[in-house]
Rosetta silent file (secondary structure, phi, psi, omega in degrees, C-alpha in Angstrom):
SEQUENCE: MHDQQMRAILIKNDKGPAENLYLGEAPKPEPGLGEVIVKIRAFGINRMDLLQRDGFYPPPAGSSTILGVEFSGHISEIGADVSGWQIDDEVLGLVGGGAYAEYIAVPATHILRKPDRLTWAEAASIPENFLTAFQALVMYGEVKRDDNVLVHAGASGVGVAAIQLARLYGARTVTATASTQDKLNWLLKMPNGATHTANYKIQDFSPVVKDATGGQGANVVIDFAGPSHWKQNIESLAVDGRMTILALLSGSKVDSVDLKPILNKRLRIQGSSLRSRSVAYQADLISRFNNEVLPKFTGENGDEPLRIYIHKVYPWTEIQDAHREIQANANSGKIIAEVV
SCORE:     score description
SCORE:     0.000 S_00000001
   1 L     0.000  -39.581 -176.251   -6.253 -114.556  -32.804 S_00000001
   2 L   -64.274  -29.527 -172.859   -9.692 -114.927  -31.110 S_00000001
   3 L   -84.369   -0.063 -175.969  -10.170 -118.480  -32.280 S_00000001
   4 L   -69.192  137.779 -178.078   -7.052 -119.832  -30.557 S_00000001
   5 E  -110.341  156.361  173.194   -7.687 -122.651  -28.072 S_00000001
   6 E  -137.721  163.911  176.414   -5.676 -123.770  -25.041 S_00000001
   7 E   -82.738  145.112  176.202   -5.842 -126.765  -22.709 S_00000001
   8 E  -157.274  157.594  174.856   -7.511 -126.193  -19.304 S_00000001
   9 E   -84.282  124.393  179.581   -9.100 -128.193  -16.517 S_00000001
  10 E  -118.249  172.054 -175.671  -12.854 -127.972  -16.918 S_00000001
  11 E  -125.662  120.696  175.384  -15.830 -129.276  -14.969 S_00000001
  12 H   -58.532  135.596  179.904  -18.548 -131.433  -16.544 S_00000001
  13 H    63.796   14.903  179.726  -21.983 -129.810  -15.982 S_00000001
  14 H    67.523   -9.845  172.332  -20.102 -126.788  -14.534 S_00000001
  15 L  -161.853  168.517 -179.223  -20.076 -128.262  -11.020 S_00000001
  16 L   139.570 -166.951 -178.051  -19.876 -131.483   -9.100 S_00000001
  17 L   -75.349  176.494 -178.836  -17.457 -133.970   -7.517 S_00000001
  18 H   -52.610  -34.885 -178.964  -13.796 -134.492   -8.323 S_00000001
  19 H   -61.099  -16.170 -179.034  -14.838 -137.024  -10.976 S_00000001
  20 H   -82.450  -10.370  178.803  -16.339 -134.175  -12.986 S_00000001
  21 E   -75.454  138.343  173.891  -12.906 -132.566  -13.587 S_00000001
  22 E  -153.887  155.644  177.017  -11.321 -133.193  -16.943 S_00000001
  23 E   -84.266  114.133 -176.717   -8.623 -131.797  -19.199 S_00000001
  24 E  -131.791 -157.141  179.105  -10.343 -130.049  -22.078 S_00000001
  25 E  -122.357  143.301  176.477  -10.070 -127.016  -24.312 S_00000001
  26 E  -140.513  161.477  179.089  -11.048 -123.381  -23.723 S_00000001
  27 E   -61.752  138.549 -179.447  -10.500 -120.125  -25.589 S_00000001
  28 L   -80.911  132.660 -176.210   -6.960 -118.801  -25.047 S_00000001
  29 L   -72.596  157.263  174.064   -7.108 -115.350  -23.401 S_00000001
  30 L  -114.082  149.605 -178.292   -5.726 -112.189  -24.983 S_00000001
  31 L   -73.219  127.988  171.676   -3.947 -109.489  -22.986 S_00000001
  32 L   -85.872 -174.136  176.893   -6.144 -106.484  -22.133 S_00000001
  33 L   -57.046  128.311  178.063   -4.905 -103.037  -21.194 S_00000001
  34 L    74.767    9.088 -178.144   -2.295 -103.327  -18.467 S_00000001
  35 E  -110.002  159.789  166.671   -2.274 -107.112  -18.679 S_00000001
  36 E  -120.734  162.289  169.627    0.190 -109.823  -19.568 S_00000001
  37 E  -105.330  132.198  178.523   -0.321 -113.393  -20.655 S_00000001
  38 E  -112.926  126.594  169.338    1.515 -115.962  -18.626 S_00000001
  39 E   -78.677  114.781 -171.235    2.226 -119.482  -19.879 S_00000001
  40 E   -81.287  138.303  177.776    1.560 -121.446  -16.731 S_00000001
  41 E  -104.337  -38.331 -179.003    4.030 -124.053  -15.472 S_00000001
  42 E  -151.755  153.716  178.411    2.441 -124.950  -12.115 S_00000001
  43 E  -144.025  150.493 -179.161   -0.603 -123.912  -10.076 S_00000001
  44 E   -83.644  150.726  175.386   -1.664 -124.330   -6.454 S_00000001
  45 E  -113.240  127.122 -178.426   -4.749 -126.280   -5.361 S_00000001
  46 L  -124.325  162.982 -177.003   -6.740 -124.696   -2.536 S_00000001
  47 H   -62.508  -31.554  179.661   -9.802 -125.577   -0.501 S_00000001
  48 H   -64.177  -26.198  177.839  -11.720 -122.691   -2.143 S_00000001
  49 H   -64.228  -39.457  175.889  -11.218 -124.511   -5.495 S_00000001
  50 H   -63.967  -42.358  178.888  -13.201 -127.477   -4.080 S_00000001
  51 H   -64.329  -41.156  177.822  -15.927 -125.150   -2.880 S_00000001
  52 H   -65.843  -44.006  179.237  -16.110 -123.471   -6.316 S_00000001
  53 H   -58.743  -34.346 -179.702  -16.126 -126.874   -8.032 S_00000001
  54 L   -83.415   -2.602  174.729  -19.092 -127.883   -5.867 S_00000001
  55 L    95.904   10.716 -173.372  -20.976 -124.700   -6.855 S_00000001
  56 L  -104.904   -6.214 -172.055  -20.552 -122.802   -3.561 S_00000001
  57 L  -143.167   77.853 -176.811  -17.904 -120.168   -4.246 S_00000001
  58 L   -66.287  149.757 -179.163  -18.387 -118.293   -7.527 S_00000001
  59 L   -71.451  159.349  179.232  -15.364 -116.328   -8.767 S_00000001
  60 L   -60.474  155.713  177.318  -15.440 -112.485   -8.442 S_00000001
  61 L   -52.402  132.724  176.921  -17.113 -110.525  -11.242 S_00000001
  62 L    88.742   -7.749  179.392  -14.926 -110.301  -14.306 S_00000001
  63 L   -88.169  158.570  175.568  -12.703 -113.215  -13.304 S_00000001
  64 L   -63.477  147.694  177.276  -12.321 -116.381  -15.373 S_00000001
  65 L   -87.303   -4.199  173.552  -14.706 -119.218  -14.415 S_00000001
  66 L   -69.549  144.489 -177.843  -11.885 -121.748  -14.760 S_00000001
  67 L   -65.108  163.297  167.176  -10.649 -122.837  -11.291 S_00000001
  68 L   104.132  129.123 -176.524   -7.394 -121.705   -9.685 S_00000001
  69 L  -118.009   -8.874 -177.712   -6.123 -118.515   -8.044 S_00000001
  70 E  -139.747  148.328 -175.022   -2.301 -118.935   -7.921 S_00000001
  71 E  -160.051  165.521  167.873    0.321 -119.919  -10.449 S_00000001
  72 E  -130.133  157.493  179.999    3.899 -119.729  -11.664 S_00000001
  73 E   168.829 -167.286  177.502    5.053 -119.451  -15.232 S_00000001
  74 E  -125.746  151.830 -173.407    6.683 -117.159  -17.796 S_00000001
  75 E   -73.942  132.470  178.872    5.277 -114.166  -19.650 S_00000001
  76 E  -110.295  -25.340  176.467    4.343 -115.020  -23.250 S_00000001
  77 E  -148.035  152.641 -179.623    2.627 -111.806  -24.375 S_00000001
  78 E  -125.432  127.579 -179.320    2.498 -108.262  -23.116 S_00000001
  79 L   -81.211 -179.106  178.420   -0.532 -105.987  -23.486 S_00000001
  80 L   -68.706  147.467  175.501   -0.692 -102.208  -24.036 S_00000001
  81 L    68.088   31.461  175.351    0.326  -99.905  -21.198 S_00000001
  82 L  -116.200  131.156  177.155    2.595 -102.398  -19.431 S_00000001
  83 L  -130.230  156.980  175.352    6.129 -101.438  -18.423 S_00000001
  84 L    90.480   -3.902  179.769    8.827 -103.199  -16.447 S_00000001
  85 L  -126.047  150.763  179.372    8.141 -106.694  -17.796 S_00000001
  86 L  -129.857  160.097  172.108    9.569 -108.579  -20.807 S_00000001
  87 L   -56.312  139.922 -179.954    8.668 -111.737  -22.689 S_00000001
  88 L    78.059   -1.157  172.888   10.033 -114.871  -20.928 S_00000001
  89 L   -59.199  134.910  178.434   10.253 -113.160  -17.474 S_00000001
  90 E   -88.019  127.444 -169.904    9.606 -115.856  -14.862 S_00000001
  91 E  -139.299  164.252  165.308    6.808 -114.895  -12.556 S_00000001
  92 E  -129.762  160.022 -175.994    4.288 -116.002   -9.888 S_00000001
  93 E  -164.768  169.638 -178.819    0.901 -114.449   -9.330 S_00000001
  94 E  -127.755  132.751 -178.643   -2.518 -114.302   -7.763 S_00000001
  95 L  -138.979  170.517  177.816   -5.834 -114.010   -9.611 S_00000001
  96 L   -75.079  -19.615 -179.951   -9.554 -114.288   -9.109 S_00000001
  97 L   176.631  166.780  171.330   -9.714 -117.412  -11.278 S_00000001
  98 L   105.466    1.922 -175.211   -8.275 -119.114  -14.344 S_00000001
  99 L   -79.476  -12.961  178.235   -5.023 -120.730  -13.112 S_00000001
 100 L   -83.407   54.824 -173.442   -5.970 -124.313  -14.002 S_00000001
 101 E  -150.782  168.982  178.084   -4.989 -123.592  -17.570 S_00000001
 102 L   -72.449  -34.860 -179.514   -2.197 -123.383  -20.070 S_00000001
 103 E  -136.871  152.274  177.190   -2.345 -119.587  -20.327 S_00000001
 104 E  -143.571  138.823  172.532   -3.780 -116.824  -18.174 S_00000001
 105 E   -91.101  131.052 -176.754   -4.364 -113.045  -18.612 S_00000001
 106 E  -144.117  139.313  174.466   -3.367 -111.198  -15.483 S_00000001
 107 E   -56.142  138.610 -177.745   -2.893 -107.523  -14.510 S_00000001
 108 H   -62.765  -16.772  178.148    0.797 -106.699  -14.570 S_00000001
 109 H   -79.071   -9.271 -174.336    0.336 -105.418  -11.006 S_00000001
 110 H  -107.267   14.103  175.581   -0.591 -108.921   -9.830 S_00000001
 111 E  -118.497  153.793  179.178    2.591 -110.758  -10.751 S_00000001
 112 E  -125.964  151.441  177.610    5.918 -110.988   -8.868 S_00000001
 113 E   -71.970  131.089 -177.341    9.295 -111.927  -10.230 S_00000001
 114 L   -74.885  121.393  173.494   10.097 -115.565   -9.421 S_00000001
 115 L   -58.623  135.798 -176.527   13.221 -115.927   -7.294 S_00000001
 116 L   -55.709  -34.266 -173.509   15.737 -118.009   -9.217 S_00000001
 117 L   -71.141  -15.084 -176.640   16.275 -120.402   -6.349 S_00000001
 118 L   -91.411  142.060  170.887   12.635 -121.569   -6.347 S_00000001
 119 L   -72.772  170.009  176.025   11.248 -124.303   -8.522 S_00000001
 120 H   -59.458  -41.402 -177.532    8.021 -123.703  -10.477 S_00000001
 121 H   -64.688  -42.509  179.779    6.131 -125.795   -7.921 S_00000001
 122 H   -66.557  -38.515  179.476    7.597 -123.822   -4.971 S_00000001
 123 H   -63.866  -42.392 -178.614    6.820 -120.493   -6.635 S_00000001
 124 H   -70.497  -14.407  178.659    3.180 -121.517   -7.267 S_00000001
 125 L   -78.335  -14.801 -166.802    2.898 -122.404   -3.551 S_00000001
 126 L   -86.852  -46.363 -160.730    3.426 -118.838   -2.333 S_00000001
 127 H   -59.556  -53.892 -175.093    0.714 -116.443   -3.549 S_00000001
 128 H   -65.109  -55.265 -175.582   -2.555 -117.584   -1.915 S_00000001
 129 H   -63.802  -51.506 -172.690   -1.206 -118.743    1.487 S_00000001
 130 H   -73.838  -37.412  178.423    1.438 -116.086    2.055 S_00000001
 131 H   -70.518  -35.374  176.896   -0.532 -113.061    0.734 S_00000001
 132 H   -65.597  -45.349  179.939   -3.601 -114.136    2.800 S_00000001
 133 H   -65.939  -41.556  178.906   -1.408 -114.488    5.883 S_00000001
 134 H   -62.424  -40.344  178.261    0.413 -111.230    5.173 S_00000001
 135 H   -66.709  -45.300 -175.062   -2.831 -109.317    4.787 S_00000001
 136 H   -67.870  -41.596 -171.958   -4.285 -110.816    8.009 S_00000001
 137 H   -88.151  -46.120 -170.399   -1.172 -110.468   10.166 S_00000001
 138 H   -94.206  -49.368 -175.514    0.676 -107.448    8.842 S_00000001
 139 H   -77.714  -44.379  177.336   -1.837 -105.189    7.105 S_00000001
 140 H   -88.572  -46.882 -177.245   -4.813 -105.845    9.450 S_00000001
 141 L   -76.855  -14.813  177.465   -3.143 -107.237   12.564 S_00000001
 142 L    49.798   44.210 -176.366   -0.348 -104.645   12.362 S_00000001
 143 L   -60.990  143.021  178.355    2.046 -107.157   13.992 S_00000001
 144 L  -143.262  170.351 -176.433    5.195 -105.597   15.356 S_00000001
 145 L   -52.924  137.315  177.018    8.339 -106.665   17.232 S_00000001
 146 L    73.560    6.182  170.446    7.694 -108.330   20.601 S_00000001
 147 L   -65.898  157.899  171.110    3.960 -108.863   19.897 S_00000001
 148 E  -109.272  132.255 -171.454    2.449 -112.149   21.050 S_00000001
 149 E  -122.631  142.797  173.939    0.547 -113.925   18.260 S_00000001
 150 E  -121.002  121.123  179.160   -2.059 -116.725   18.261 S_00000001
 151 E  -115.888  121.831  176.916   -2.531 -118.636   15.008 S_00000001
 152 L   -89.558  164.989 -178.232   -5.378 -121.120   14.546 S_00000001
 153 L    51.670   48.720 -175.997   -5.296 -123.970   11.960 S_00000001
 154 L   -54.580  -34.538 -176.253   -1.524 -123.834   12.487 S_00000001
 155 L   -89.621   -2.025  174.226   -0.737 -126.719   10.170 S_00000001
 156 L   -71.448  165.754  179.514   -2.895 -125.333    7.302 S_00000001
 157 H   -58.350  -46.267  177.238   -1.189 -123.537    4.437 S_00000001
 158 H   -69.595  -35.067  179.334   -2.159 -120.077    5.655 S_00000001
 159 H   -61.453  -48.631 -179.254   -1.440 -121.116    9.233 S_00000001
 160 H   -60.657  -42.471  179.810    2.163 -122.235    8.379 S_00000001
 161 H   -66.252  -42.538 -179.012    2.695 -118.972    6.473 S_00000001
 162 H   -62.564  -41.109  179.388    1.289 -116.837    9.357 S_00000001
 163 H   -60.611  -48.414  179.960    3.505 -118.524   11.900 S_00000001
 164 H   -64.988  -38.141 -179.137    6.662 -117.910    9.841 S_00000001
 165 H   -68.511  -38.121  179.239    5.644 -114.343    9.065 S_00000001
 166 H   -61.753  -40.886  178.857    4.966 -113.601   12.756 S_00000001
 167 H   -68.059  -39.798  176.746    8.496 -114.807   13.579 S_00000001
 168 H   -59.505  -39.605 -178.997    9.916 -112.781   10.642 S_00000001
 169 L   -85.876    8.396  172.061    8.287 -109.594   12.006 S_00000001
 170 L    88.919   20.843 -178.296    9.780 -110.221   15.424 S_00000001
 171 L   -62.698  140.705  179.752    6.906 -111.662   17.434 S_00000001
 172 L   -72.228  -46.702  174.824    7.980 -112.694   20.972 S_00000001
 173 E  -132.667  148.426  170.723    5.717 -115.767   21.118 S_00000001
 174 E  -128.720  109.964  175.934    3.643 -117.548   18.559 S_00000001
 175 E   -94.717  130.410 -178.631    1.038 -119.982   19.901 S_00000001
 176 E  -120.048  140.546  174.106   -0.412 -122.273   17.279 S_00000001
 177 E  -108.376  152.125  176.542   -3.419 -124.554   17.543 S_00000001
 178 E  -159.773  178.722 -170.527   -4.069 -127.779   15.650 S_00000001
 179 L  -103.264   -9.892  179.606   -6.106 -130.985   16.102 S_00000001
 180 L  -135.472  154.318  179.623   -3.414 -133.623   16.568 S_00000001
 181 H   -62.612  -37.645  178.320   -0.241 -134.045   18.602 S_00000001
 182 H   -58.316  -45.624 -179.884    1.748 -134.941   15.418 S_00000001
 183 H   -66.149  -38.822  179.255    0.801 -131.581   13.877 S_00000001
 184 H   -64.255  -43.123  179.392    1.692 -129.694   17.076 S_00000001
 185 H   -60.728  -42.013 -179.042    5.094 -131.417   17.297 S_00000001
 186 H   -65.537  -36.858 -179.334    5.791 -130.541   13.657 S_00000001
 187 H   -68.673  -32.222  179.144    4.873 -126.889   14.240 S_00000001
 188 H   -74.174  -35.565 -176.590    7.265 -126.683   17.206 S_00000001
 189 H   -82.979  -21.723 -178.596   10.128 -128.299   15.232 S_00000001
 190 L   -55.582  134.432  173.730    9.623 -126.184   12.118 S_00000001
 191 L   -57.777  135.939 -174.511   12.412 -123.581   11.588 S_00000001
 192 L    52.910   39.133 -175.537   10.912 -120.256   12.671 S_00000001
 193 L   -94.265 -162.026 -178.966    7.921 -122.284   13.863 S_00000001
 194 L   -68.494  149.260  173.807    5.569 -121.951   16.837 S_00000001
 195 L   -93.102  -27.286  179.217    6.929 -121.315   20.309 S_00000001
 196 E  -139.957  152.762  178.213    3.872 -122.754   22.048 S_00000001
 197 E  -138.161  162.182  174.008    0.988 -125.007   20.957 S_00000001
 198 E  -146.434  138.387  173.642   -2.454 -126.178   22.013 S_00000001
 199 E   -89.243  106.281 -171.988   -4.695 -128.990   20.828 S_00000001
 200 L   -66.601  -18.723 -177.191   -8.008 -127.205   20.464 S_00000001
 201 L   -70.483  -35.579 -172.209   -9.854 -130.547   20.329 S_00000001
 202 L  -120.726   -3.105 -179.658   -9.005 -131.482   23.895 S_00000001
 203 L  -141.373  152.578  173.220   -7.894 -128.303   25.683 S_00000001
 204 L   -74.131  119.598 -175.646   -8.929 -124.731   26.290 S_00000001
 205 H   -82.197  -16.753 -178.257   -6.261 -122.745   24.440 S_00000001
 206 H   -63.408  -38.399  174.034   -6.727 -119.433   26.316 S_00000001
 207 H   -64.584  -30.102  178.136   -4.777 -120.526   29.457 S_00000001
 208 H   -64.916  -45.802  178.187   -1.974 -121.731   27.143 S_00000001
 209 H   -60.605  -48.691  179.717   -1.833 -118.204   25.544 S_00000001
 210 H   -58.294  -41.597 -179.284   -1.927 -116.530   28.955 S_00000001
 211 H   -65.778  -44.894 -176.930    0.779 -118.782   30.268 S_00000001
 212 H   -64.479  -28.538 -171.135    3.008 -118.259   27.183 S_00000001
 213 L  -109.091   18.036  179.317    2.651 -114.454   27.366 S_00000001
 214 L    59.653   34.656  178.443    3.092 -113.987   31.140 S_00000001
 215 L    87.275   -5.607 -176.974   -0.590 -113.165   31.491 S_00000001
 216 L   -72.769  -40.255 -174.040   -0.653 -110.464   28.794 S_00000001
 217 L    94.045  179.244 -174.481   -2.550 -112.360   26.128 S_00000001
 218 E   -88.611  130.699  177.230   -2.234 -112.267   22.319 S_00000001
 219 E   -79.538  -27.834 -179.095   -1.818 -108.887   20.568 S_00000001
 220 E  -135.174  132.816  174.828   -2.790 -110.536   17.215 S_00000001
 221 E  -125.532  131.849  174.660   -5.095 -113.528   16.601 S_00000001
 222 E  -108.841  114.502 -176.196   -5.625 -115.193   13.202 S_00000001
 223 E  -120.507  146.400  178.232   -8.856 -117.228   13.262 S_00000001
 224 L  -123.432  -12.766 -164.601  -10.575 -119.568   10.804 S_00000001
 225 L   -90.185  -46.775 -176.840  -13.062 -121.299   13.119 S_00000001
 226 L    86.942 -125.927 -170.805  -15.539 -118.596   14.238 S_00000001
 227 H   -50.575  -45.778 -174.231  -18.141 -119.658   16.902 S_00000001
 228 H   -59.939  -29.221 -177.091  -16.317 -122.640   18.364 S_00000001
 229 H  -103.610   -4.574 -170.366  -13.278 -120.483   19.161 S_00000001
 230 H   -53.863  -56.944 -174.042  -15.026 -117.156   19.864 S_00000001
 231 H   -59.809  -46.798 -177.724  -15.165 -117.163   23.685 S_00000001
 232 H   -67.264  -34.985  176.709  -11.608 -118.494   24.072 S_00000001
 233 H   -61.560  -47.687  179.401  -10.329 -115.993   21.442 S_00000001
 234 H   -61.547  -41.166  177.666  -11.822 -113.022   23.339 S_00000001
 235 H   -62.200  -38.372 -176.258  -10.355 -114.439   26.535 S_00000001
 236 H   -76.121  -24.213 -174.672   -6.916 -114.841   24.836 S_00000001
 237 E   -69.430  139.230  176.807   -6.721 -111.338   23.395 S_00000001
 238 E   -79.263  170.501  169.455   -4.555 -108.752   25.106 S_00000001
 239 E   -56.289  136.197 -174.714   -5.566 -105.138   25.707 S_00000001
 240 E    62.023   24.172 -178.213   -5.732 -103.386   22.320 S_00000001
 241 E   -73.281  154.134 -177.523   -5.624 -106.822   20.707 S_00000001
 242 E  -124.706  129.400  176.162   -6.494 -107.331   17.018 S_00000001
 243 E  -120.670  131.261  176.342   -8.228 -110.391   15.569 S_00000001
 244 E  -108.365  125.672  177.178   -8.613 -111.157   11.903 S_00000001
 245 E  -101.108  118.049 -174.627  -11.291 -113.691   10.989 S_00000001
 246 L  -100.105  -23.162 -179.322  -10.485 -115.479    7.707 S_00000001
 247 L  -156.344  171.437 -178.038  -13.161 -118.220    7.672 S_00000001
 248 L  -129.611   64.319 -172.113  -16.119 -119.585    9.633 S_00000001
 249 L   -66.583  -21.927 -179.746  -15.369 -123.323    9.710 S_00000001
 250 L  -105.674   17.608  179.924  -17.605 -123.946   12.701 S_00000001
 251 L   112.884 -176.222 -173.604  -20.612 -121.912   11.472 S_00000001
 252 L  -119.923   -1.356 -175.220  -21.564 -118.259   11.484 S_00000001
 253 L  -122.947  129.282  172.010  -23.525 -117.632   14.731 S_00000001
 254 L   -95.633  128.245 -173.065  -22.259 -117.241   18.238 S_00000001
 255 L   -58.458  -51.426  176.104  -25.054 -118.066   20.766 S_00000001
 256 L  -145.374  141.065 -176.503  -24.429 -115.271   23.178 S_00000001
 257 L  -120.586  126.633  171.086  -21.751 -112.576   23.197 S_00000001
 258 L   -88.778  114.008 -177.304  -20.559 -110.613   26.223 S_00000001
 259 L   -80.572  -11.807 -175.069  -19.516 -107.242   24.749 S_00000001
 260 H   -54.647  -51.429 -177.918  -17.797 -106.054   27.978 S_00000001
 261 H   -62.909  -31.327 -179.466  -14.292 -107.508   27.160 S_00000001
 262 H   -63.944  -41.176  176.851  -14.478 -106.018   23.658 S_00000001
 263 H   -72.587  -48.432 -176.636  -15.036 -102.620   25.201 S_00000001
 264 H   -63.825  -40.028 -177.505  -12.817 -102.992   28.230 S_00000001
 265 L   -93.159    1.886  179.935   -9.865 -104.430   26.291 S_00000001
 266 L    53.214   49.356 -175.151  -10.444 -102.079   23.291 S_00000001
 267 L   -76.739  149.359  174.749  -10.446 -105.055   20.923 S_00000001
 268 E  -120.367  120.425 -173.689  -10.439 -104.717   17.182 S_00000001
 269 E  -122.682  125.050 -172.028  -12.104 -107.604   15.293 S_00000001
 270 E  -135.784  137.345  175.430  -12.014 -107.603   11.522 S_00000001
 271 E   -93.846  154.913 -176.931  -13.158 -109.971    8.819 S_00000001
 272 L  -149.918  135.520  171.215  -11.129 -110.480    5.641 S_00000001
 273 L  -137.789  116.516 -175.334  -11.499 -112.088    2.232 S_00000001
 274 L   -74.136  -35.609 -171.772   -8.650 -111.454   -0.191 S_00000001
 275 L   -65.658  -29.460 -175.480  -10.360 -112.804   -3.285 S_00000001
 276 L   -90.929    0.737 -178.989  -13.217 -110.238   -3.188 S_00000001
 277 L   -73.408  159.111 -179.982  -10.985 -107.181   -2.724 S_00000001
 278 L   -65.896  158.136  177.630  -10.587 -104.592   -5.479 S_00000001
 279 H   -57.800  -41.741 -177.921   -7.799 -104.957   -8.078 S_00000001
 280 H   -65.340  -40.546  177.917   -6.206 -101.764   -6.679 S_00000001
 281 H   -65.850  -43.108  177.849   -6.165 -103.112   -3.107 S_00000001
 282 H   -59.487  -42.488 -178.814   -4.706 -106.419   -4.296 S_00000001
 283 H   -62.339  -43.214  179.808   -2.049 -104.582   -6.322 S_00000001
 284 H   -65.005  -44.666  176.820   -0.978 -102.541   -3.251 S_00000001
 285 H   -56.354  -50.692 -176.887   -0.847 -105.704   -1.132 S_00000001
 286 H   -63.373  -40.749  179.137    1.231 -107.566   -3.710 S_00000001
 287 H   -61.930  -46.437 -178.015    3.618 -104.620   -4.089 S_00000001
 288 H   -66.447  -40.560  175.609    4.213 -104.394   -0.329 S_00000001
 289 H   -59.216  -44.116 -179.148    4.640 -108.200   -0.123 S_00000001
 290 H   -56.926  -45.400 -178.576    7.146 -108.045   -2.945 S_00000001
 291 H   -72.179  -42.947 -170.284    9.266 -105.513   -1.054 S_00000001
 292 H   -91.326  -32.679 -168.164    9.005 -106.882    2.494 S_00000001
 293 L  -116.955  -40.505 -173.181    8.634 -110.607    2.152 S_00000001
 294 H   -56.909  -37.126  177.777    9.519 -112.180   -1.199 S_00000001
 295 H   -62.721  -19.717 -175.411   13.303 -111.675   -0.763 S_00000001
 296 H   -76.759   -9.574 -179.912   13.085 -113.704    2.476 S_00000001
 297 H   -77.125  -14.318 -175.460   12.293 -116.915    0.573 S_00000001
 298 L  -103.775  -18.271 -179.963   15.857 -117.117   -0.649 S_00000001
 299 L    62.643   29.151 -173.572   17.823 -116.343    2.508 S_00000001
 300 L   -70.567  -21.811  178.940   20.265 -114.398    0.342 S_00000001
 301 L   -90.765   17.845 -177.019   21.238 -112.077    3.253 S_00000001
 302 L    81.732   -1.441  175.286   22.229 -115.015    5.377 S_00000001
 303 L   -68.184  157.046  167.745   18.741 -114.894    6.975 S_00000001
 304 L   -66.965  120.560 -177.029   16.876 -118.109    7.708 S_00000001
 305 L   -69.399  152.682  170.187   14.721 -118.309    4.551 S_00000001
 306 L   -67.982  138.659 -174.956   10.995 -118.534    4.721 S_00000001
 307 L   -99.097  148.894  175.273   10.120 -122.174    4.034 S_00000001
 308 L  -113.541  127.550 -177.445    7.699 -123.612    1.546 S_00000001
 309 L  -109.065  111.531  178.670    6.153 -126.942    2.512 S_00000001
 310 E  -107.445  127.060  176.906    4.889 -129.010   -0.448 S_00000001
 311 E   -77.957  -49.956 -177.248    2.965 -132.200    0.334 S_00000001
 312 E  -161.241  147.063  174.349    2.824 -133.466   -3.218 S_00000001
 313 E  -113.818  123.679  178.495    3.141 -132.344   -6.813 S_00000001
 314 E  -107.422  148.268  165.041    0.769 -133.930   -9.343 S_00000001
 315 E   -68.653  149.619 -174.505    0.795 -133.684  -13.135 S_00000001
 316 H   -69.452  -12.278  174.332   -2.410 -131.886  -14.048 S_00000001
 317 H   -66.657  -16.383  179.128   -3.613 -135.025  -15.849 S_00000001
 318 H  -108.470   35.171 -174.101   -4.170 -136.383  -12.274 S_00000001
 319 H   -63.914  -30.284  178.501   -6.212 -133.414  -11.158 S_00000001
 320 H   -63.649  -43.545  179.288   -9.016 -135.610   -9.756 S_00000001
 321 H   -65.238  -37.319  179.394   -6.549 -137.323   -7.387 S_00000001
 322 H   -62.965  -40.871  179.171   -5.116 -134.003   -6.326 S_00000001
 323 H   -68.257  -37.445 -179.163   -8.621 -132.743   -5.384 S_00000001
 324 H   -66.116  -36.851 -178.167   -9.408 -136.029   -3.517 S_00000001
 325 H   -62.837  -45.479 -179.683   -6.161 -135.655   -1.539 S_00000001
 326 H   -73.020  -28.398 -179.881   -7.056 -132.188   -0.250 S_00000001
 327 H   -69.099  -33.647 -178.542  -10.682 -133.246    0.336 S_00000001
 328 L   -80.422    1.301 -175.900   -9.452 -136.091    2.574 S_00000001
 329 L    57.748   32.395 -172.469   -7.430 -133.614    4.660 S_00000001
 330 L   -90.665    1.650 -173.048   -4.470 -135.864    3.931 S_00000001
 331 L  -105.802  143.242  165.620   -1.968 -133.139    3.288 S_00000001
 332 L  -122.715  102.604 -171.219    0.496 -131.280    5.484 S_00000001
 333 L   115.221  174.847 -173.718    1.788 -128.656    3.068 S_00000001
 334 E   -77.010  149.479  169.381    0.679 -127.504   -0.372 S_00000001
 335 E  -111.189  127.374 -176.359   -0.675 -129.645   -3.166 S_00000001
 336 E  -123.040  147.276  173.725    0.492 -128.406   -6.551 S_00000001
 337 E  -114.767  142.135  177.019   -0.318 -129.376  -10.121 S_00000001
 338 E  -111.744  137.940  176.216    2.159 -129.027  -12.983 S_00000001
 339 L   -75.472  119.192 -177.418    1.133 -128.331  -16.524 S_00000001
 340 L  -122.947    0.000    0.000    2.543 -131.189  -18.673 S_00000001
């Protein structure tokens, strides 16, 4: 059993440019206690994969060093101490690494049943973006009906998920920022999309938020930028506002910070990284997401379904092109690879 091999996307010299990616062979995993083996049909490609490929984002301790954190497929083996799952069940899931492969070992708590209506590619598009947005907006941001929400990087995968989730949870306004008018127009036209937009490259977004909310400000802010947006974010936040910082795309240091508004407005500012959280925390998050959000992808109750936006699906034999596409910022929507 131990000597079985599987196909997987590997990296020459363990790191480097897209040209270093190749389809090779790796040991096939075996299911540990509480784990299942999933035969992967499709996997999502994320910006963190590029960082890891370049040597800047090592996987969490104990995770596979193979790239990839989200996948869809069917269960091929079941380990000891697993209940509620059967061979051939169709699933999607989130892992610390290992999804760019034919098979993956995953805790049974980290998979979700694939809705029948979704294709393999659509199912593989959900875990990273929607779970990250769900954690930032619902678990940390504690979004509730009639809240006003500000989402940065609105056209990114997590941004699009956060906008839709804000509307799903009953937000009164959702202001989204992006860098081009085309992206802003698209976010306004999207079903359950943004209600207001701002081009952060050419305008101060805080007056837009104030205007959209009748002067109240945003109850919840989802930020990826850090320093470049800091002052305007603090200005945009309402009394008792909550901000979740998911990335630091403009660096890590703010030159000078006036703490008065943080105190006066009783602001709560929290950082978040889903990949580094404990298995137990992730299991709880996935379980809550399964109950509250996953059914909304099918619109079975006559609701407007949550939408999945796929930019392009590549066969995994073209993994280098898929990485180049995301590196060029050429995508609006997910880039997915299918195991062929």
